[in-house]
C-alpha positions in Angstrom: 37.6 -34.9 -9.7 35.9 -32.6 -7.2 34.6 -29.1 -7.8 35.1 -26.1 -5.7 31.6 -24.9 -6.6 29.2 -25.7 -3.7 26.2 -27.7 -4.7 23.0 -25.8 -5.0 20.6 -26.6 -2.2 17.5 -28.6 -3.2 14.3 -26.8 -4.1 13.5 -23.6 -6.0 15.9 -20.7 -5.9 14.7 -18.2 -3.4 15.9 -15.0 -5.1 12.9 -13.1 -6.4 10.2 -15.1 -4.7 8.8 -12.1 -2.9 8.6 -10.1 -6.2 6.8 -13.1 -7.9 4.4 -13.5 -5.0 3.7 -9.7 -4.9 3.0 -9.6 -8.6 0.7 -12.7 -8.3 -1.0 -11.2 -5.3 -1.9 -8.0 -7.2 -3.0 -9.8 -10.3 -5.1 -12.3 -8.4 -6.8 -9.5 -6.4 -7.4 -7.6 -9.6 -8.9 -10.6 -11.4 -10.9 -12.2 -8.6 -11.4 -9.4 -6.0 -9.9 -9.3 -2.5 -12.2 -11.8 -0.9 -11.7 -14.5 -3.5 -7.9 -14.0 -3.7 -7.0 -16.7 -1.2 -3.4 -17.5 -0.2 -3.9 -20.8 -2.1 -4.9 -19.0 -5.3 -2.1 -16.5 -4.9 0.5 -19.2 -4.4 -0.8 -21.1 -7.5 -0.6 -17.9 -9.6 3.0 -17.4 -8.3 3.9 -20.9 -9.0 5.0 -21.6 -5.5 3.7 -23.8 -2.7 1.2 -22.4 -0.2 3.7 -23.3 2.5 6.3 -21.0 0.8 3.9 -18.1 1.2 3.0 -19.0 4.8 6.7 -19.3 5.7 7.1 -15.6 4.8 3.7 -14.2 5.8 1.6 -15.7 8.6 -1.7 -14.5 7.1 -3.2 -13.1 3.9 -3.4 -9.7 5.7 0.3 -9.7 6.4 1.0 -10.6 2.8 -1.2 -7.8 1.5 0.5 -5.2 3.7 4.0 -6.2 2.5 2.7 -6.3 -1.1 1.3 -2.8 -0.6 4.6 -1.6 0.9 6.3 -3.0 -2.2 3.8 -1.4 -4.6 3.9 2.0 -3.0 7.6 2.2 -2.3 9.0 5.3 -0.5 6.9 8.4 -0.5 8.4 10.8 -3.2 7.9 13.9 -1.1 8.6 16.3 -4.0 8.2 20.0 -4.2 9.9 23.2 -3.2 6.9 24.5 -1.2 4.6 23.0 1.3 1.7 23.1 -1.2 3.7 21.4 -3.9 4.8 18.7 -1.5 1.3 18.0 -0.4 -0.1 18.1 -3.9 2.5 15.7 -5.2 1.9 13.4 -2.3 -1.9 13.3 -2.9 -1.4 12.7 -6.6 1.1 10.0 -5.9 -1.3 8.2 -3.5 -4.1 8.5 -6.1 -2.0 7.1 -8.9 -0.8 4.2 -6.7 -4.4 3.3 -5.6 -5.4 3.4 -9.3 -2.9 0.7 -10.2 -4.5 -2.7 -11.0 -5.0 -4.7 -7.8 -3.5 -2.0 -5.5 -6.7 -0.2 -4.6 -8.6 -3.5 -4.2 -5.9 -4.9 -2.0 -5.8 -1.8 0.1 -9.5 -1.5 0.6 -9.8 -5.2 1.4 -7.1 -5.3 4.0 -8.4 -2.1 5.5 -11.9 -3.6 5.8 -10.5 -6.8 7.4 -8.5 -4.7 9.9 -11.7 -3.1 11.2 -12.6 -6.4 13.1 -9.1 -7.8 13.4 -6.9 -6.0 16.0 -3.7 -7.9 15.1 -4.1 -7.0 11.4 -5.0 -3.4 12.4 -1.7 -3.3 14.3 0.3 -4.6 11.3 -1.5 -2.1 8.9 -0.8 0.8 11.3 2.8 0.1 12.2 4.1 -1.4 8.9 2.1 0.5 6.3 0.9 3.8 7.8 3.7 4.7 10.2 6.6 5.0 7.8 4.6 7.4 5.6 3.2 9.3 8.6 6.7 9.8 10.0 8.1 10.9 6.6 5.2 13.4 6.2 5.6 14.7 9.8 9.3 15.4 9.1 8.7 16.9 5.7 5.7 19.1 6.8 6.7 19.9 10.3 3.3 18.8 11.5 2.3 17.0 14.6 1.2 13.4 14.4 -2.6 14.1 14.8 -2.6 16.5 11.8 -0.6 14.1 9.6 -3.0 11.3 10.5 -5.9 13.5 9.6 -4.3 14.3 6.3 -3.8 10.6 5.6 -7.3 9.8 6.7 -8.9 12.4 4.5 -6.8 11.6 1.4 -6.7 7.8 1.6 -10.3 7.6 2.9 -11.7 9.6 0.0 -9.7 7.7 -2.6 -10.7 4.3 -1.2 -14.4 5.4 -0.8 -14.5 6.4 -4.4 -13.1 3.1 -5.5 -15.5 1.2 -3.3 -18.5 3.1 -4.6 -17.7 3.2 -8.3 -15.3 0.2 -8.8 -12.7 2.5 -10.3 -10.1 5.1 -9.2 -10.8 8.8 -8.9 -10.5 10.7 -12.2 -7.9 13.4 -12.5 -10.3 16.3 -12.3 -11.6 15.0 -8.9 -8.1 14.4 -7.7 -7.4 18.1 -8.5 -10.5 19.1 -6.5 -9.3 16.9 -3.6 -5.9 18.6 -3.7 -7.5 22.0 -3.6 -9.8 21.1 -0.7 -7.0 19.5 1.4 -4.6 22.4 0.7 -7.2 24.9 1.9 -7.0 23.2 5.3 -3.2 22.4 5.5 -1.4 24.9 3.3 -1.0 27.6 5.9 1.5 25.6 7.9 1.8 23.6 11.1 -1.2 23.7 13.4 -3.0 26.3 11.2 -6.6 26.3 10.0 
């Protein structure tokens, strides 16, 4: 008697592998730090072969960028006014960077990109550009002003994490919001 059900291909089911690898990546970075979170250690934590990781991501940097994209998700861009939209965006970025492993992963891949042009291109086009374009559209700002906004906000948040080992506290996030809004709140090309 034959079955109409096709035989399952050999090996581990592939559904959900990315989610498992991303979770393992963040937990490994959180536990060991960015530099010690090797692809081999991440694969072991995920319960997959190192070759499974390398089939999807050609490098640790590419894995981290996709992991960050997954962790951040789409920008919420909430608010009825320009100031509310910018404030909610800054608070969202601060909260995401404060999640276990996320800030460490972001700072590590950012640091690696300084001396790795290929990784810098991946970081710029895959991670920064989607958020830049969404903010340009939502704020009606030119590219250079939105890049400055991103540089100031993300730079300050990552600097604090690098200098203290922890995320920025809420009172300092509020101060950052006030400082950034003073420069950008007037509208496109103002200030």
